[in-house]
N, C-alpha and C positions, 0 to 999 in steps of 0.2 A: 504493500500499500504506499502511495506517495505521501510525503509530508511537506506541508506548506506553513512558514512561519508568516504570522500576520502582524505587522507592526502597529500597535494601537488596539485597545480593546474596549473602546467606548461605543455608545450608541450608534455612532456613524459607521463603524467598522462591522458592527454586528451581521449586516447581510452578506459580508464576505465569508464569515464562518459558516453561515447557513448555506450558501452557495457551495463550498467546499465539501460540506457534509453531504449534500445531495449528489454530488460527484463522487462520493466514496473516498474522499481525500482526508487524511488525517491532519488536524491543525494544531499549531503551537501558537499561544497568545504571548506576544512580547509587549510589556508595558511596565511602567512604575506601579508600585503597590497601590491599590485603592479598590473600591467596591464597583469595578467595571463589569459590565455584562459579558464581555468577550471571555473573561476568565472562566464563567461558568459554561459558555458555549464551546470552548476549546477542548481538545483531548488532553493537551499538555499546556503547561504555563511556565513562564519564566519572568521574574522581575528584572528587567532590563531597561535601562535608559535608551530609548530609541534614537536619541539625538547623539549618541555615541557611536561612530562607526566601528571602532574596535570591539566595543562591548556587543553589538549586534552580530558581528562576525563570529566571535567566539560563541555566542549562544546558538547561532546557526549550525556552527560546526559541532557543538556538543549535542544538540538535538538531531542531528543528521538531516537538516532540512533539504528537500529538493528543489525549493523555490522560496522566494521571500517577496511578499507584496504589501501595500497598504492602499488606502484611499481616503480622500476627504480631509487629510491634514498634511501640512509641510513637514512636520517635526521629524519624520523618519526617512525623508527622500534621500538625504545625503548618505546616511548610513546604509540605506537599501542599495545604492549605487555602489558604494565601497565594498560591501559584503558580497554582492552578486558577482563583481569583477573578481574579487580576490578568491572566491570559492568556485568560480567557473559556472555560475548559474545564469539562467536567462533573466535579463534585466537591463535597465539603463546602466551606463558606464560610470565609473567613479568620477570622471571629469564633467560629464554632462550633469551628474547629480549635484556636483559642487557648484557648477555655474548656475544652474537654476534654483539653488538654495542661497544665492547671494545677488542681490538686485543690481549691485554695482557691476560685478563680473558679467551678469546677463545683459545689461545695457550695453556694456562694451562689446560683447558678442554680436548684439544686435546691429550695432553700428558697422562692425567688420562685415557682417553678412548681408548688408544692404536692406535690413528691415526698417520700415517706417516707424519712428518712435519720437518720443519727446526729447528735446535737448536737455541735457543733464550735466551736471558738474559734481565731482566728488569733493567733500570738504572735510577738514579736520579740526577747524577752530573757527572763532568768530571773525578773524580777519579774512579767512578764505570765504566765509559766507558773504562778507561785505563785497568782496571781489566779484563772487558769482552773481550776486544781485544786480551788479553793474552790467552784466553781460546777458542775463536772461530777461524775458518780459514777464510782468505779473499777469495773472496769479501764478505762484509757483508752489510747489509741494516739497515740504521737508520730510525725507523718507529714511527710515531705518532700513538697513540692507539685509537684515537677518531675522526679521519677525514675521509673524503670520497673522491673518485676521484683521488686518489694517491697524495693528498696533504700532505705534511710533511713527505714524504717517499723518501729517497735517497740512491742510491747505492754507496758504497765506496770501492775503490781498495787499499786505503792506510790508515794509521793512521791519517795523515794530513787531508785527505778528511773526515774521520769519525769525528774528532774534529769539523772541519768547519760546516759539515752538521748537526751535533748535535745542534749547536746553532740555526740554521734554523729551525730545527724540534721543538725545545722547544720554539721558538718565535710563531710558528703555533698553537701548541696543547693548549688545555685548561686544561691539566693535568700537574702535577709536576714530571712526569716520562714519559719515552718512552721505545721502544724496540730496542735492537741491535740484529740482528739474521743473520745467514749465508745465503747468497745468492745462491740459487740452480740454476746453470747454465743448464738449460734444455729447453724443448719445452713447453711453457704455453698452457693451454687449459682450458676450462670451462665445467660446468655442470649445467643445469637447471632441477628441480624436484619439486615435490608437495607432502606435507604430509597431510593426513586427518584421524583422529581418529587412529594415529599410523600406517596407512598404507601408504606405498610408491605408489603413483598413477602412476608415471612414473619416469624415469631417462635418461636424454638426454645429453651425452657429446657433445661438440662442439669445432670446431677448432677456434682460436683466431688470428685475424690480429692485430699485435701490433704495436703502435707508440713507437718508442725508444726515451725515455726522460732520467730522472734520473733513472727510472725503467720502464720496458715495460708496456704500457697501451693500453686496447683494443680500437680499431677503428672500428673493424668489427667482424663478427661471420659467421660461415658456419657449415653445416651439410650435410652428416654424417661426424663424426669425423674420420680422416684418419687412426687412429690406434684402430678403433673399434673391428676388428676381432682379433687382438692380445691382446689388453689391456682393452677392454671394460668392462669385468666382474670385473677386478681388479679396475678400475676406479669406478664402481658402488659400490664395497665393500668399498672403502675408503670414498666415499660420505656417505654411510650408516653409517659407524663408526662416521663421523663428526657429522651427524645429531643426532645420539644418544648421542654423547658426549656433544653437547651443548643442547640437550634436544628440538629440534625444532619438533613441530606438529602443525597441523591446519594452515599451511601457505605454500606459494610458497617458493622455496629454490633456492638460487643462490650460486654456489661455484667456487672458483678459484684453478686451480691445475697446477702442473708442472710434466711432464715426463721426467726422466733422466735415461739413461742406463737400460730402461725396468722397471723402478720403478715409482709409481705414488705417488706424494706428495700433500698433501692438503695445500694451502696457507691461504685462508679464506672461511668462509661460513657465510650466513646471511639469515633472514627469510623474503624475499621479492623477487620478480621477478627481473631478471637482467635487465640492460639498453642495450643501443647500438642495438635495434631492437630485442633483445632476445625473447621477448613474441611473435613477429611476426614469428620468426624462429621456435619456438615451435609449434605455430598454423599451419604453413605450413606443418610441419612434420607429425603431428597428423590429420591434415584435420579439425581443430576446430578453434574457436576464444578463444585464451588463455586468453584474457582479460575477457571474459565471465566466464571461469573457475576461475580466481581470484575472481570475483564478487560472483559467486555461493559459493565458499568456505567460504567467509566471512559472508555470510547470511545462511549457512548451508542448501544449495539447492542442495545437491547431485552432487557434481563436478565429482565424480568418473565415472558418467555415460557417460561423454564425452570421457573418455579413454578406454571404454569397447569395442567399436566398431572397426572393422578393420581400419587401418590408411594407408595412402599412402606412408609414409617414404620418403616424397619428398626432393630432394637435393635443398638447398637454401643457398643463400649468401647475407649478409647485410654488408653495410659499410657507416659510417658517412661521410658527405662531409666536407671537410676542406679547409683553405686557407693557402698558403705558405707565405702570407704577411699580414700586418695589413694596413688598410685604410678604406675610406669611399666608399661604393659600388656605382657605377655609373650605371651598367647594369648587368643582368643575362642572359647570352646566352645559351639556352639549345636547341640543334638541334636534339635531339633524338625523333623519332616518337613514339607514343604509341605502344606497343607490348605486347603479352600475357605473355612473361617471365619477364616483368617489373612489379612487384607487386606494387612498390611504387618508385617514383622518385620526392622528394619534398624538398623545401627550407623553412627554418624558417628565413630567411632574405629577404629584399626587398631593391630596390634602395634607397639610403639615409642613410642606416644603416651603422654604423661602426663596422667592424669586426677585430678580433685579429688574427694574425699568430697562427696557432694551437699550444697549449701547453697542453691543457687537455680538457675533456669532455664539459666544459662550452663554448668553443670556436667552437662547431659544427655549420655549416651553413645550413645543410640539411642531407638527407639520401637517400640511393638506397637499395631497396630489390629486388633480383632476384631469381627465381626459374627455374629448369630445370631437365631434366632426370638424368644427372650425374653432380657431382660437378665441374669438369674441364670445362663443357659447361658454367656454371655460371661465373667461373674465366676468360674464354676467352671473355664472353660477357661484364664483368665489365671494362675491359681495352678499349673495343670499346665505351662503354657508356661514360666513363670519358673523353675520347679523344673530345667528342662532347659537353662538357660542359666548358664555359669559364665565369669567373667573371671579369668584367671590374671595374676598380677603378678611381676615380677622380684624377686628376693630383695635 
């Protein structure tokens, strides 16, 4: 029986464990200690810091893993690339994993590879920040290069904001440098893809529903992309350029982009499947279980077969559930009846839990996934469904 090490054991990785079990594959959960559901789902477990490449490699060797994978989080990408290359397993390379885990190295690769992206400058102190602000146009973004979930990233409309947020970024990052780059004011969208042995198995642009904080952050996705007919080929071209620039192969791909004035700009790209229900979005569109494709890819089990059959191209919409206040949950009221178009309506909280007013992805309280004939059908249904959900808090 083949053995797959999955980096991460949280709610987001749980479908990977379930997909592997259906395929008859033994799983090893690798994560720091905690009450993570993946530990209960896995056949074996190891308390391992998945941000530590050497620790992940040693754990994979100890448990004799035949493959290593993850989804929905950046934390383990660099270690995954390192361990896969050192142990001769199928996966992205150590170099590509390192580049995609560092926003400065990524932007430098983009520039060398002809990828359309924002102008950027690496800075190490306030003096270099002042020089950069003279060369770039406002608004700008101060950006930590090593954090995920939009942490350490701030939009700045003035020099005063830039110097203030620079201090916050440097407090958050583990590096002695950060990026300042021009903020492209356009329409954000995303793209999911998968590479295997140098082949692009699929490429699916998607609409982003963004939460407006210091910078827009995704709280939902939908397909088909509303500008697919006019800009679909250009989006695919830029994604392919970014994949080549970073050297991604034998991995799922998650890419953030922005469209402005008919031009497509690449913001970031990494070698794992996206979060916020994106694997479900891909699965609905192609009529497959995308988590199964990720498992098959890591174990060299011909994932391309899943993308060769005719697919439904289903319209779908996903959105994470959030709270507009902080407090202890008294009750969860959901008056929605089961329906064919509701693929998933679930909560990852229960009465007695404390929840935060939404600021980033760690504050999610559940998710909705809808499918329909047309995207506007899903959008209309979402409003109806949300109106029938109420979270009561203790006084």
